[in-house]
C-alpha positions in Angstrom: 71.4 165.4 -68.7 73.8 164.3 -71.5 77.0 165.9 -70.6 79.2 164.8 -67.6 80.8 168.1 -66.3 84.6 167.8 -66.2 84.8 170.2 -63.6 82.3 169.6 -60.4 83.1 172.3 -58.1 81.3 173.7 -55.0 82.0 177.0 -53.2 82.4 177.7 -49.7 82.1 181.9 -49.1 84.9 182.2 -46.5 85.2 185.9 -47.2 81.9 186.6 -45.3 82.1 183.7 -42.9 85.3 181.8 -41.9 85.0 178.1 -41.1 87.4 176.0 -39.0 89.9 173.8 -40.4 88.2 170.5 -38.9 84.9 171.7 -40.7 86.6 172.0 -43.9 88.1 168.7 -43.8 84.8 167.1 -43.0 83.2 169.2 -45.7 86.1 167.5 -48.1 84.7 164.1 -46.9 81.4 165.0 -47.9 81.8 166.3 -51.3 84.3 163.4 -52.1 81.5 161.3 -51.5 79.3 163.0 -53.9 81.3 162.9 -57.3 83.0 166.6 -56.7 86.4 167.4 -58.5 87.0 170.7 -57.1 86.6 172.7 -53.8 86.4 176.5 -54.7 87.3 178.5 -51.2 86.1 182.1 -52.1 88.5 184.1 -49.9 88.9 187.4 -51.3 91.6 188.7 -49.1 91.7 186.2 -46.2 95.0 184.5 -47.5 97.6 185.7 -45.2 100.7 186.5 -47.1 103.7 188.6 -46.9 102.2 191.1 -49.2 99.1 191.5 -47.3 98.1 189.8 -44.0 94.8 190.4 -42.6 95.4 189.1 -39.1 95.5 185.8 -37.3 91.7 185.5 -36.6 90.8 187.2 -39.9 92.5 185.0 -42.2 94.2 181.8 -43.3 98.0 181.0 -43.0 99.9 179.3 -45.4 100.1 176.3 -43.1 96.4 175.9 -42.8 95.6 176.6 -46.1 98.2 173.7 -47.1 96.6 171.5 -44.5 93.3 171.7 -46.5 94.9 171.5 -50.1 96.9 168.2 -48.9 93.8 166.8 -47.2 91.8 167.2 -50.2 94.6 166.0 -52.5 94.0 162.5 -51.1 90.6 162.4 -52.6 91.8 163.8 -55.9 90.0 167.3 -55.3 91.6 170.2 -56.4 91.3 173.3 -54.1 90.9 176.6 -56.1 91.4 180.0 -54.5 88.8 182.8 -55.2 90.4 186.0 -55.1 89.3 189.7 -55.8 91.3 191.6 -57.9 89.3 194.6 -58.9 86.1 194.8 -56.9 85.0 193.2 -53.5 88.4 194.4 -52.2 86.8 196.2 -48.9 88.4 193.8 -46.8 91.7 195.5 -47.8 90.8 199.0 -49.0 89.1 199.8 -45.6 92.4 199.6 -43.9 93.9 203.1 -43.9 97.1 201.7 -45.5 95.6 200.6 -48.6 93.0 203.2 -49.0 95.1 205.2 -51.4 94.4 202.2 -54.0 90.4 202.8 -54.0 88.8 204.1 -57.0 87.1 206.7 -54.7 90.1 207.8 -52.8 89.7 211.2 -53.8 86.3 211.7 -51.7 83.9 211.7 -54.7 81.0 209.6 -54.9 80.5 206.5 -56.9 77.9 205.0 -59.0 75.6 204.4 -56.0 76.1 207.8 -54.3 78.6 206.2 -51.8 82.0 207.6 -50.9 83.5 204.4 -50.2 84.4 201.9 -52.8 85.4 198.1 -52.5 87.1 198.5 -56.1 90.6 199.0 -56.8 91.8 202.0 -59.0 92.9 200.1 -62.3 94.9 203.0 -63.7 97.3 203.3 -60.5 100.8 201.4 -61.0 100.6 200.7 -57.2 97.5 198.6 -57.8 99.2 196.4 -60.4 102.5 196.1 -58.4 100.4 195.1 -55.3 98.2 192.5 -57.1 101.4 190.8 -58.8 102.9 190.4 -55.5 100.0 189.3 -53.7 99.1 186.6 -56.5 102.8 185.5 -56.6 102.2 184.9 -52.8 99.2 183.0 -53.2 100.6 180.9 -55.9 103.3 179.8 -53.4 100.7 178.2 -51.3 98.4 176.9 -54.0 101.1 175.1 -55.8 99.2 172.4 -57.3 95.9 174.3 -58.1 95.5 174.4 -61.9 93.1 177.6 -61.6 93.0 180.9 -59.9 89.6 182.6 -59.7 90.3 186.4 -59.8 86.6 187.7 -59.3 86.1 190.5 -61.8 82.2 190.7 -60.6 80.0 193.7 -59.6 82.6 196.3 -60.4 80.2 199.5 -60.2 82.9 202.1 -59.7 85.0 201.8 -62.6 86.3 205.1 -64.2 85.5 207.6 -61.4 88.8 209.0 -60.2 90.4 211.8 -61.9 93.4 209.5 -63.2 90.9 206.9 -64.6 88.7 209.8 -66.4 91.7 211.3 -67.9 92.8 208.1 -69.4 89.0 207.0 -70.3 86.6 210.1 -70.5 83.7 208.1 -72.2 82.1 205.0 -71.7 84.2 202.8 -74.3 86.9 204.1 -72.5 85.6 202.5 -69.5 85.0 199.3 -71.2 88.7 199.3 -72.1 90.0 200.0 -68.5 88.0 196.8 -67.5 89.6 195.1 -70.4 93.2 196.3 -69.8 93.0 195.4 -66.2 92.0 191.8 -66.9 94.5 191.3 -69.4 97.3 192.3 -67.2 95.7 190.0 -64.3 95.8 187.3 -67.0 99.4 187.9 -67.8 100.3 187.6 -63.9 98.3 184.5 -63.5 99.5 182.6 -66.8 103.1 183.6 -65.7 102.5 181.7 -62.3 101.5 178.5 -64.2 97.7 178.9 -63.5 94.7 179.2 -65.8 92.3 182.2 -65.0 88.8 181.9 -64.0 86.4 185.0 -64.0 83.0 185.8 -63.1 81.3 187.2 -66.4 78.4 189.5 -64.9 80.3 192.7 -66.1 80.1 191.7 -69.8 76.4 192.7 -69.5 77.7 196.2 -69.5 80.8 195.8 -71.6 79.9 193.2 -74.3 81.9 194.8 -76.8 85.3 193.8 -75.3 84.3 190.1 -74.8 86.0 189.0 -78.2 89.2 190.6 -77.0 89.4 188.6 -73.7 92.0 186.0 -73.8 90.6 182.6 -75.0 92.0 180.5 -72.0 89.9 182.3 -69.5 87.1 180.3 -68.0 84.1 182.2 -67.6 81.9 181.5 -64.6 78.3 182.1 -65.7 76.2 182.8 -62.3 72.4 182.7 -62.8 70.3 182.7 -59.6 66.6 183.0 -60.7 64.4 180.1 -60.0 64.1 178.8 -63.8 66.8 179.7 -65.8 66.3 179.4 -69.7 69.1 181.9 -70.7 71.2 184.7 -69.4 69.3 187.4 -67.7 71.2 190.6 -66.9 71.5 191.1 -63.2 70.9 194.7 -63.6 70.2 196.7 -66.7 66.4 195.8 -67.4 67.3 192.3 -66.9 68.8 192.2 -70.6 68.4 188.9 -72.4 71.5 187.5 -73.9 72.5 183.7 -75.2 75.8 184.0 -73.4 76.5 180.2 -73.5 76.3 180.2 -77.4 78.2 183.3 -77.5 81.0 181.4 -75.6 80.8 178.4 -77.6 81.1 180.7 -80.9 84.1 182.6 -79.6 86.0 179.6 -78.1 85.7 179.9 -74.4 85.3 177.5 -71.8 82.9 178.2 -69.1 81.1 176.8 -66.1 77.4 177.2 -65.3 77.0 178.7 -61.6 73.8 177.9 -59.9 73.3 178.7 -56.3 73.0 176.2 -53.3 69.7 177.8 -51.9 67.2 176.9 -54.7 67.1 173.4 -56.3 65.0 174.4 -59.1 67.7 177.0 -60.1 70.4 174.0 -60.1 68.1 171.8 -62.0 67.3 174.4 -64.8 70.7 175.8 -64.9 72.1 172.3 -65.7 69.2 171.5 -68.1 69.8 174.7 -69.8 73.7 174.3 -69.9 72.9 170.8 -71.4 72.2 172.4 -74.7 75.5 173.8 -75.1 78.9 172.6 -74.3 80.1 173.8 -70.6 83.6 172.5 -68.9 81.2 172.1 -65.9 79.5 173.6 -63.1 80.3 175.7 -60.0 77.9 175.4 -57.0 77.9 178.8 -55.5 77.1 179.4 -51.9 77.1 183.1 -50.2 76.7 184.7 -47.1 76.3 182.1 -44.4 77.5 184.1 -41.3 74.1 184.0 -40.1 73.6 180.5 -41.0 75.1 177.0 -41.0 76.0 175.2 -44.0 74.4 172.0 -43.0 71.0 172.7 -44.1 72.4 173.0 -47.7 74.1 169.6 -47.9 71.2 167.7 -49.5 71.2 170.0 -52.2 74.8 170.1 -52.4 75.0 166.3 -52.4 72.3 166.0 -55.0 74.1 168.8 -57.4 77.3 166.4 -57.1 75.2 163.2 -58.2 73.6 165.1 -61.0 76.7 166.6 -62.5 78.6 163.4 -62.1 75.9 161.3 -64.0 75.3 159.1 -60.9 71.5 159.8 -61.7 70.0 160.9 -65.1 67.7 163.8 -63.8 67.0 166.2 -61.0 64.5 164.3 -59.4 66.1 161.0 -58.9 69.1 163.2 -57.7 67.3 164.8 -54.9 65.5 161.6 -53.9 68.7 159.6 -53.8 70.5 162.0 -51.8 67.7 162.4 -49.1 67.6 158.6 -48.9 71.4 158.3 -48.8 72.0 161.0 -46.1 69.2 160.1 -43.9 68.7 156.3 -44.7 64.9 156.7 -45.0 63.0 155.9 -48.0 59.5 156.9 -47.1 57.9 159.2 -49.8 56.5 161.8 -47.5 60.0 162.2 -46.0 61.9 162.4 -49.4 59.2 164.9 -50.8 59.5 167.3 -47.6 63.4 167.0 -48.3 63.0 167.8 -51.8 60.3 170.7 -51.0 63.0 172.4 -48.6 65.6 172.1 -51.2 63.6 174.8 -53.1 62.4 176.9 -50.1 65.9 177.0 -48.3 67.1 180.3 -49.7 68.6 182.6 -46.9 68.2 182.8 -43.3 65.6 185.4 -42.6 66.8 188.6 -41.7 64.0 190.7 -40.4 64.0 194.5 -39.5 61.9 197.3 -39.1 62.0 198.3 -42.8 61.0 194.7 -44.0 58.1 194.5 -41.5 56.7 197.6 -43.0 57.0 196.3 -46.7 54.6 194.0 -48.6 53.7 192.6 -51.8 50.8 194.2 -53.3 48.8 191.2 -52.8 50.0 190.7 -49.3 51.8 187.9 -47.4 52.1 184.6 -49.2 50.1 182.0 -47.2 51.2 179.5 -49.8 54.7 179.5 -48.5 53.5 179.6 -44.8 51.5 176.5 -45.3 54.2 174.8 -47.3 56.8 175.4 -44.4 54.3 174.4 -41.8 53.5 170.9 -43.8 57.2 170.1 -44.3 58.2 170.9 -40.8 55.4 168.7 -39.5 56.7 165.9 -41.5 60.4 166.2 -40.9 59.7 166.4 -37.3 57.6 163.0 -37.2 61.0 161.4 -38.6 63.4 163.0 -36.6 63.7 160.0 -34.1 64.5 157.6 -37.1 67.5 159.6 -37.9 70.6 158.0 -36.6 74.1 159.0 -37.9 75.5 162.2 -36.2 75.8 164.1 -39.6 72.2 163.2 -40.6 71.0 164.5 -37.1 73.0 167.7 -37.6 71.6 168.6 -41.2 67.9 167.7 -40.0 68.2 169.9 -36.8 69.7 172.6 -39.0 66.9 172.5 -41.6 64.1 172.2 -38.8 65.8 175.2 -37.2 65.5 177.0 -40.5 62.0 176.2 -41.1 60.9 177.3 -37.6 62.7 180.8 -38.2 61.1 181.0 -41.6 57.6 180.3 -40.0 58.1 183.0 -37.8 59.1 185.4 -40.4 55.8 184.7 -42.3 53.7 185.2 -39.1 55.6 188.4 -38.5 55.0 189.7 -41.9 51.2 188.7 -41.7 50.8 190.2 -38.2 52.1 193.4 -39.2 50.2 193.5 -42.4 47.1 193.1 -40.4 47.9 195.8 -38.0 48.6 198.3 -40.7 45.2 197.3 -42.5 43.1 197.6 -39.5 42.5 193.8 -39.3 42.5 191.3 -36.4 45.1 188.6 -36.0 48.0 187.6 -34.1 49.9 190.0 -32.2 53.4 191.1 -33.3 54.3 191.2 -29.4 53.6 187.7 -28.8 55.4 186.5 -32.0 58.3 188.4 -30.6 58.8 186.1 -27.7 58.8 183.2 -29.8 61.5 184.7 -32.1 63.6 185.3 -29.0 63.3 181.6 -27.9 64.0 180.1 -31.4 66.8 182.5 -31.8 68.4 181.2 -28.5 67.8 177.8 -29.4 69.4 178.1 -32.8 72.3 180.4 -31.2 72.9 177.3 -28.8 73.3 174.9 -31.7 75.2 177.5 -34.0 77.9 177.9 -31.4 78.6 173.7 -31.3 79.7 174.3 -35.0 81.4 177.9 -35.2 83.8 179.8 -33.3 82.4 181.7 -30.3 82.8 185.0 -31.8 80.7 184.1 -35.1 77.4 183.7 -33.3 77.3 187.4 -32.5 76.1 188.2 -36.2 73.1 185.9 -35.8 72.3 187.0 -32.3 72.3 190.6 -33.5 69.9 189.7 -36.3 67.5 188.0 -33.8 67.6 191.2 -31.4 66.9 193.5 -34.5 64.0 191.4 -35.3 62.4 191.3 -31.8 62.8 195.0 -31.4 60.9 195.5 -34.7 58.1 193.3 -33.6 57.9 195.4 -30.3 58.1 198.7 -32.0 55.8 198.6 -35.0 52.4 198.0 -32.9 53.5 200.9 -30.7 54.3 203.4 -33.6 51.0 202.3 -35.4 49.1 203.2 -32.3 50.8 206.4 -31.3 52.1 207.7 -35.0 50.6 208.5 -38.4 52.1 206.8 -41.4 52.4 207.4 -45.1 51.4 204.3 -47.5 53.4 204.2 -50.9 52.6 201.9 -53.7 56.1 201.2 -55.5 56.7 199.6 -58.9 60.1 198.3 -59.6 60.1 196.8 -63.0 63.8 195.9 -62.9 64.0 194.0 -59.1 67.7 194.5 -59.0 67.5 198.3 -59.2 69.2 200.5 -56.7 67.7 203.9 -57.3 68.0 206.1 -54.0 64.7 207.5 -52.9 63.9 210.2 -50.8 60.2 211.0 -49.5 59.1 214.4 -47.8 56.0 215.3 -46.0 55.3 219.0 -46.0 59.0 219.7 -47.1 60.5 217.4 -44.3 62.3 214.2 -45.0 60.5 211.1 -43.5 62.5 208.3 -45.3 65.4 207.7 -47.5 67.2 204.7 -48.8 67.0 202.0 -51.7 63.2 200.6 -51.5 62.6 197.0 -52.7 60.7 194.1 -51.6 61.4 190.6 -52.4 62.9 190.2 -55.8 59.8 188.9 -57.4 57.6 191.6 -56.2 57.3 194.0 -58.9 54.6 196.1 -57.1 54.7 196.3 -53.4 53.6 198.7 -50.7 55.5 200.2 -47.8 54.6 202.1 -44.9 56.6 205.1 -43.3 55.8 206.6 -40.0 55.1 210.4 -39.5 53.8 212.6 -36.6 50.3 211.6 -35.4 49.3 215.5 -35.1 50.3 216.0 -39.0 48.1 217.6 -41.5 49.4 216.3 -44.8 49.4 219.0 -47.3 52.2 217.7 -49.7 54.3 214.6 -50.4 57.4 214.6 -52.5 59.3 211.8 -54.0 63.1 212.2 -55.4 64.7 209.6 -57.3 68.4 209.5 -58.1 71.0 207.0 -59.3 70.9 204.0 -61.3 67.8 203.3 -63.1 64.5 204.4 -61.8 61.4 203.8 -59.6 57.8 203.9 -60.3 55.3 205.2 -57.6 51.5 204.0 -58.2 49.7 205.6 -55.4 50.0 207.3 -52.1 47.7 208.0 -48.9 48.4 209.0 -45.5 46.6 208.5 -42.2 47.2 210.5 -39.0 45.2 211.5 -36.1 44.0 214.5 -38.1 42.6 212.2 -40.8 43.1 210.3 -43.9 44.7 212.0 -47.0 44.8 210.9 -50.5 46.2 212.7 -53.5 44.4 215.9 -55.0 46.7 217.3 -57.8 50.0 217.4 -59.1 52.2 220.3 -57.7 55.4 220.0 -59.6 57.9 217.6 -61.4 61.7 218.1 -62.1 63.8 216.1 -64.3 62.4 213.0 -66.0 58.9 212.1 -64.6 56.8 209.7 -66.8 53.1 210.0 -66.6 52.6 212.0 -63.3 49.0 211.6 -63.7 49.1 208.0 -62.7 50.1 209.1 -59.1 46.5 210.5 -58.7 44.6 207.3 -59.2 44.2 204.2 -56.7 45.5 201.7 -59.1 48.6 200.0 -60.4 49.2 202.4 -63.2 52.3 204.2 -62.2 54.3 207.4 -62.4 58.1 206.7 -63.2 60.9 208.8 -61.8 64.2 208.5 -63.8 64.8 206.5 -67.1 63.6 202.8 -67.6 66.4 202.6 -69.7 69.0 201.3 -66.9 71.7 200.5 -69.3 71.4 204.0 -70.7 71.9 205.6 -67.3 75.0 203.1 -66.8 76.5 204.4 -70.0 75.3 208.2 -69.2 76.2 209.4 -66.0 74.6 212.6 -66.4 71.2 210.5 -66.3 72.0 208.7 -63.1 73.0 211.9 -61.4 70.0 213.7 -62.1 67.3 214.4 -59.2 64.0 213.4 -60.5 61.0 214.5 -58.3 57.3 214.8 -58.2 55.3 216.7 -55.5 51.8 215.9 -55.1 49.2 218.1 -53.1 47.0 215.9 -50.7 43.5 216.5 -49.5 41.6 215.2 -46.5 38.7 212.7 -47.1 36.0 211.6 -44.5 
């Protein structure tokens, strides 16, 4: 690494999971040890002010935040608030008092077919008045803070209400609405003596307005793919941009912003950024409501060492961190910590739907054995860890590995059942999931408020029910098996599946982000004679269907002929062949459907006649 980052920031997502003041102080102690200059509190609407007060147990008072700011100042650490001034305003807009500021306040449907929007209407004077007042209140708390992060990401319901459409009837007008809104926010923030920070993903859709944005905005460039070699769009066909080069050309300061859950993402983001001139980095951390943060401490510490030039490369950073945190220098242990840093990702969130969805090539045995091996190694060293913090970190890692192993076993067991193969019984795994869930809940509750454990417990209960129900349904019901193809793994196409004219499933169907081709099972009546199956797709981008079959007490059914197509249907004939060539419903040009809503609003469908086979 050539550059020493001027801003070395780490994020805590307090909007999705509040942490206690003692924990936040301990976290400041931790990041101060590891070369960070900035703590980024992603708060959205959890700052309690005169303008908006979310409630005593749902937000932080000025006194609590000042306690954190003053504590961090002892270490020379700035505390930056992360706010939400256009999208991600659900904590506020779901309240009746503020619903009139929503872009979908008129009962219309948004870009993804929903009637509730988490986006402010940028055309309402009331929106601007409210935001200016709230930002002013927050500035009175964060007096020393040099920067305000104002959000700006994932604003998908722009220009839907009648007022916005009147002012911006076409897509260039929509882009100008976004530009005008953040020029206003920039004016407010600047008058408050702060420098504005902004997530930059919306410039995938509105690239033409980037040169018109104020140059003193710090752009925050988040890329979460495992191997970062440049900017990949988060929707819109994963479009390729050389965004950092563009920022250097235009004169913007910017941060690279990898995720705490994958070490290789951090490593490659840093190496890629080293080819340009970033002001620094922000290590993002999201959605920890079902998971403690301790398991990410090694990754967090290693990132601080890397960005602060305490080490020269990622390999040394993770090894030195593991040795420092646990006071163990044995090679197998250090390798195991490094391997976990790349496998951490998110806590398993297993449901009936996820246990009926599989990669085309089946469950990932390599991941299973990797988790098994590193768990075995780390367990052998558990008695050699002495400090309280190191024990908590290792226990959190081991608990997560146990749940991830149970997830892999659950997937394998259900896949075997659907395919008529022998193997482990899902019902047996259900008991182990319940036991492991209780063990982690007991550990969890020692480190968070009592009310916070309910989210995790609900996740475990859902997982257990799915493992108990799926074998019963396989034995007593029929099912339709669909081979799907999703070239853009971020797509959110709304799908309906009908058998003999009756809906059996609806939703957004995808598997893990890396699974372009995957199969999904849908239960139907055991007594069904499957004559026709219809697939409907509507929304942003499209989805591919490579093959379909059905199995009931009446026999097995496969495609015979295409009965009809409506809308955009590419290569309908491919649905008749048992291979991975696919029929595509909707436009594969997802940026085109973003620009032209008539494309996204189309219902595209194909109906196939089925025949019984021996």
